[in-house]
N, C-alpha and C positions, 0 to 999 in steps of 0.2 A: 399168489395173486394172479389175476388175469391181465394180459397186456397184448398189444399189437406188436408182433415180431416181424422184422424183415428177414425172411428165410434165405434170400439171395438177391443180388441186384437184378432189377427188372421192372415190369409193369405193376399195376395195382394188385394183380393176382398173387404176387409174392408176399403180400401182407397176410399174416396168420394170427387169428385170435387164439392165444395159447396160455398155458400156465407157465409162470416163471417164478423164481424165488423172490420173496418179499424182502426189500432192502432194510438194513438197520442203520439208524442215525449214529454218527460218531461225533465227538467233540462239539463243535458249534453248529451242528446240523439238526434239522427237524425232518420228521417224516410226515408227509401230508397225504391224507386220504383224498384223492383227486375226485372231484365231482364233475368237472368238465375241462376240456382242452380244445384247441382249435388247430385247423390244418393250415400250414404255410408252405410257400414254394420251396423253402429249405427242406421240408420233410420229403417232398417229391424228389428233389435232387439226391437226398440221402438214400431214399429207396432205390434210386437208379444207380447207386454206387458212385455218384459224382461229388458228394459233399459229406465225407466221413465225420462222425461225431468226435469231439475231443475225448482224450483219454480219461477225463474225469467223469464221464457219464456212460450209460449203456451204449454199446456199439450198434445194437440191433433193434432198439426201441426208439422210434422217432418221437417228436413232440417238443416244442419250444416254450410253451406257456401252459398255465394251469390256473384253476381255482379249486378251493377245497377247504378242508378242516385239518388243523394240526392234530395228529393222532399220537405222536410220540416225539420227545425232544432229547437231544444229546446232553451229556453231563455238563457242558460248558454254556448252554443256552441260558441267557438271563432275561431277555426282553420279551420273549414270546411264551405262550402257555398252551397246554393241551386244550382242545375245544375251540380255539380261536379260528375264525374264518379269515382266510388269506388268499392272495393271488400273486402272480409274478412270472418272471422269465426263468427258464432253465436252459442248459446247453443241449438237452436231449432227455428222452425218457418219460415224457408226460402222457403218452398214449398207454396209460397203465392205471391200475387201481390205487397204487401208492408211488410216491416219488420221494427221494431224499434231496434236500436243497440246503444251501448255506443260509443260516438264519438272517444274516445281514442283507440278503437279496430278496427277502420276503416283504410284501406290503400288506397292510391291513385292508380287508375287503369292505368297502362302504356298504352300509345297511340298505341302501336303495337299490342294490343290484341283486339279480338272481345269479346263481352259479354260472349259468350259460352266458349271461351278459358279461360277467367278470372275466370269464375265459377269453372273451373276444377282444379284450383291451390291451394286455401287456405288450405283446409284440408290435402291434400296430401303433399304439400311442407312444411307447417309448422310442421306437425306431424313428417315427416322424418328428418328435420333439428333439431328440438327440441330433438328428441330421440337420433339420431346418434351423433350430434355435441355438442349441449348444455349440454346434460346429460352424454353421453358416451365419450365425448372428442375425437372423431375420428380425427386423424391427417393425414397430407400428408405422404405418405409412408407406412401407415398401411393398413390392409386388412379388409374389412367388408363383412360379409355374410348376404344377404338379402333373407329371406325366403318368398315365394309368390311374386316373382319379377314381375309378370305380373299385380299385383294389382295397384291401383292408387298411394298408398304410395310407393310401390315397384319401380314403374317406375320413380317416383320423386327421390327416394333415389339413384338410379343408376346415375342420372344426377348430383345430389349434390355431391356424392362421386367423380365423375370425375372432377368437378369444384375445389374441395379442394385438389385434387392430391392423393386421396386414391384409392386402388385397390378394385374392387367390384367382388364378386362371388354371383350369383343369382340362387336360386333353383325354380323349378316348376315341377308339375306332368304332364305338357302338353308340348310336344316338340314345338308346334306352338307358345308358348309364349317366348321362348328363343331367337329366331332370331330377333324379333323386339326389345327385351331388349338389345341385342348386338349392334344393330344399334344406340341405345340411349347412348352407352358407356360402357355397361357391359363388364368386362374383361374376365369372364369365366361363362358360363352357365352350370348348373348341372340338369340333368333330374333324379328326384327321382323316381326310379322304381325298378330295380333289386337289387341294393346294398343299404346299409344304408346311410343316409345323411352324417353322420360323416366320414365314409370311403371315400366317394366321395370327401368331402372337404379336407381331409388329403392328398388324392392323388393329388388334384389340387394345394396344397400348399407345396408339397414335405415334407409332415409330419410336417410342422411347425405349422399349424393351423391358425386360424383367430384371429384378435385383438378385433373385435366388431361383434356382431350379432344383426341385426334388425329383431326381431321375430314377424312376422305378422300372424303366424298360431297357435302357442301355443301347448298345449297337449304334445304328445311324441316328438315333434320337440325340445322342450327344453332339453329333455334328450340327444338327439343327439348333440345339441349345446354345452353342457358341454364337451362332448367327443372330440370335434374338436376345442377347444379353445387353444390359446397359453397362455403363462405365463402373468398374470395380465389382462386377457381378460375381456370384459364387454358385458353382454347380457342385452338387453332391450326388454321386452315383451309388445307389443302394441295390438296384436289381439289374439283371442281365438277360431278361426274357428275350430280347431281340438280338442277343449275341454279345461277345466279349471284345469285339473290335470296332473301331470307328475311325474315320478320317477327320483330322482336326485342322482348322485354319489357324496356324500358329501366328500369323500376322495379326489376326483379330484377337487372339489370346494376349499378345503383347500390347497392342495399341489400346485395348480396353482394360488392360491390367486385370484380367480375369483370374479366378482361382477355381481349379477343378480338384476335387478330392473324392476318394472312395471310402466306404465305411462298412463295417460289419459289427455285430454285437456278440455273436456266439463265441468267437475265439479270443475275446479280450481277457486279460488277467483278472483274477478275482477282485482285486482292489478297485479296478476300473468299473467292474459290474456293480460293486457296492456303491460307488459314487453315482452311477447312473440311476440306481434304485432310490438313493436319497433325493436326487433331482426329481424323479417321478413322484415321490411322496410329497415333496415340497411344492412343486410347480403345477402338477396336473391333478393329483388326488382331490384337492379342494373343489376343482371344477367338475370332476366326475361325481363327487358327493352331492353337489348342488344341481346337477343335471345339465350344466352348460356343455359338457362333453358327454356324448352318448355313444355307446357301442353300436356298431352297425352290423347286424347279423342277416346273412342271406338265408341260411337254413341251419337246423339242428338235427343231427342224426345220432344214433347210438354208436358206441365205440366199435362194436363188431361190424359196423358198416363203413369202416375206415377206407376200404378199397373203393367203394362207390363214391365216397367223399373226395378221395384223391382224383378219381376220374372226372368228377364234376369240376373241381378246381382247375384241372388241366384244360378243360374246355374253354375257360375264359368267360363263361356265361354268368358268373356270380357278380353280385355287388355287395361288397363288405365281406364279412367272415363266414366261413363254414365251421360250425362248432360240433364237437363230438361230446355227447353226454355219456357219463360213466356211472 
């Protein structure tokens, strides 16, 4: 089969479109003929040698999500069948014509989606819901701050907040990303430029602050998050584009009784991933099927253009997902 292979740690040029062995499903696994996948920051980190894949998936083929058709099933698979359209998350390996995945981590693909649209959903929507709702318990009537609102996870978070009845505030360093976010349901867009993020958020909330922060940037943004939280606020750190270190006002942390947590999906044990997939199917799939939650795609390119797609995602000019068609 054809796949994108990381030949060595480095820039986009180390990605090679090459022939690799086709994997065989075992036990409760299925083999999916991949029709589309999407580019994520984790793929770029893996390509640079900074985020190695777990031992359970290919070390040199990136890719965390997929859409496609089940082509072969393992001997223990009971609930799925050959020919079924599916999508979901994997720990790696989806930049390829075929992937192997555990049957209980697979979701049925709604009929209203194209393969490209379906591939733009799993990482963004599962990450956003798991962080904001499952972990931080975002409720109707509360306010969530989404930093890097123009990212794939950010655009998904805006829609999820709207569906559950929460108010969303989104930040961006680029004015061009705020208007499309508002069209998706963002209640207030903040351009981080002349004033600090915390001052802008407090102005937008009449000095009340926010209940939850979905932190997709990291670094000094976390310092600003603490300054604009309300009492018993919850911060969840998902991304570290601005760095892995921040200064914290521990007095504010104590007096406001704040919670700060970090999260990843890729390295979780299988049983946790199965539970996350069940939540996705139960809580989000109905809204995807009826069109209330819509994938946001910046552009679609062919798999052999993965290097160009990585370069584009790294530029930060995208709004939503960059999809690879296979």
